[in-house]
N, C-alpha and C positions, 0 to 999 in steps of 0.2 A: 505493500500500500504507499501511496505518496501524497504528500500536503503540497500543493501548488499555492505559491505565494504570489499573487500579480498585482503590481502597483502600475495603476491606471489614471489618466486624467479625468477628473470628473465628468466631462464633457462625452467621454467614450463609455463611461460605466453603465448607465441603463442598458444601452444597444449590446453590450457584453454581457451582462447578466442574462438578457432576454435570449440571446444565442446559446448560453450555456444551459439556461433551462429548457430550451428546446430540445437540447441533446442530453437531457436527464441528469446533467451536472448539479449537484447541489452546492451553492456559494454561500458564504459568510461576508457580508460587506462590513468593513471597517472604514470610517474616515480618517484621513492622514493628511499631513501636509509636509509639502516638497521644501527641502533645505535651500536650493538656490534662488527660488522665485518666491519662496512662501507661500504658494498658492495650493488649494485644496486639492487633493489626490484621493482616489478610492483603492483600497489594499481589499483585495477579494482574496479568501482563502478556500480551497477546493479540495476537497478529500476525493481521491478515486483510485482504483486499483491500477498497478503497474501498466497494464495492456492498454488502459485507456488514457495514460498521459500524451503521447501523441496527438491523440483527437482533441483533447483538451487544449494543447499548444497551438494546434491549427486554428481553433476557433478564436483564441485570444489576439493571435496574429492578424486574424482577418478583420477584428472588429475593433482594434486598437490604432487608429490611423495618425501618423505623425505629420505635423504642418509647422510653419514657421510662423514667429509671433516676435512683434517688435517689443524691445523692452527699454523703457525710458529710464533715463539717469535715476539712480538710487542716492540720495541724500545722505551724507555721512554725519548727519546732525547728531545722532547718537554718541558721537565720539570713535566709533568704530569705522575705520576707513579701509578694513581688510576686503570688504565687499562692494565699494565704490565702483561704480561704472559711470565713467565721465561724459559718455554720449549715448545716445539710443543704439541698440544694436540688434541684430536680426538673430535669434536663437530658435533652435529646433525643439519643439514640444511635443508631446503625446507619444505614442507607442506605448510600449508596455517594458517593464521592469520585472522579470519572471524568476523566481527560485523554487525549485522543484527539491523537495526534502524527503528524506526516508522517515516513515512512520513504523516505530517500534511496537506500538501497541495502540489500538482503537477501543474506546469504550462508549457505547450509548447507553445513559440511563433513563 
C-alpha cells in the first residue's frame, strides 16, 4: 500500500478531486500554504494499493496545469530582505509536487 501526497494549486484542486473520485480514489483534502509566494495550496492525501499508483499519478498529471504568473515586487518593510524581489517577474506556478510513500500499516476504525 502507498500514500500519495500531492500538493497542487487551489485553482486545480476541485477538478483534480473530481477526476480522482470518478476513478474511485478516496482523497483527504488539506489546506496548505506555499513558501515562496505564500499563497494557498491544497495538499491531497490519497491511499491506494501499489497496482494503482501509476493510474493515480496520471490523473494528477492530467489535472494539474502549469501556467505563468506575474509576481509584483515584495516590499522588505518587515526588515527581512532575503526574499525581496526588486521588479516584477514571471514565474511558473501550478502543476503538482507529489510524494509516494510506503505504508507499513493501515487501520480503519
